[in-house]
C-alpha positions, 0 to 999 in steps of 0.5 A, a space after each residue: 431936495 427934501 420937502 418940509 411943511 414950512 411956515 409958508 405951507 402951514 394952513 392952520 388946519 390941523 387935519 390938512 397940515 398933518 396930512 401934508 406932513 405925511 405926504 412930504 415924509 413919504 416922498 422924502 423917504 423915497 428920495 432918500 432910498 433912491 440916493 442910497 441906491 435902494 429906490 426900486 425897493 421903496 417905489 412900490 411902497 411909496 406908490 401905494 401910499 401916494 395913491 391912497 394918500 391922495 384919495 383920502 386927503 382930497 376927500 377930507 379936504 372936499 368934505 371940509 369944503 362942503 361942510 363950510 360951504 366953500 365958494 371955490 369947491 368946484 374948482 378945488 375939486 377939479 384940481 384934485 381930479 386932475 392931480 389924481 390922474 397926474 400922480 397916477 401917471 407918474 406912479 405908473 412910470 415909476 413902477 414901470 421904469 424904476 428910479 430914473 432921472 426922468 421919473 424922479 424929475 417927474 415925481 418932483 415936478 408933481 410934488 411941486 405942483 401940490 406945494 404950489 396948490 398948498 401955498 395958495 388954494 389950501 391956505 385960502 380954504 383953511 382961512 375960509 373954514 376958520 371964518 365959518 
């Protein structure tokens, strides 16, 4: 399964949408490598990127929320903190066990959680920013 920033995932905020594309590109690159039997070589690079990406992207979003006085800041930040922990666990499993069916399934599930978050919460945030 390939991840793409489709119309239903576009927030209308250039920074947020650009960063979402970077995430999907990294996950797709890892999935492609795994399907070609080269997943172990790609895991370290993707794992490092994902952890760095999540820190930067969530910080960017939280800064936008504070600047625009976003009323759902606390719950959005709480999601971010939980997601960071969840992603760190998945990345650790990938690094430890390699690209098994379970670890790739866990990665897909983790990305799916973020896609759902983008579709609802990030779009709500972008609307708020645009209005303020």
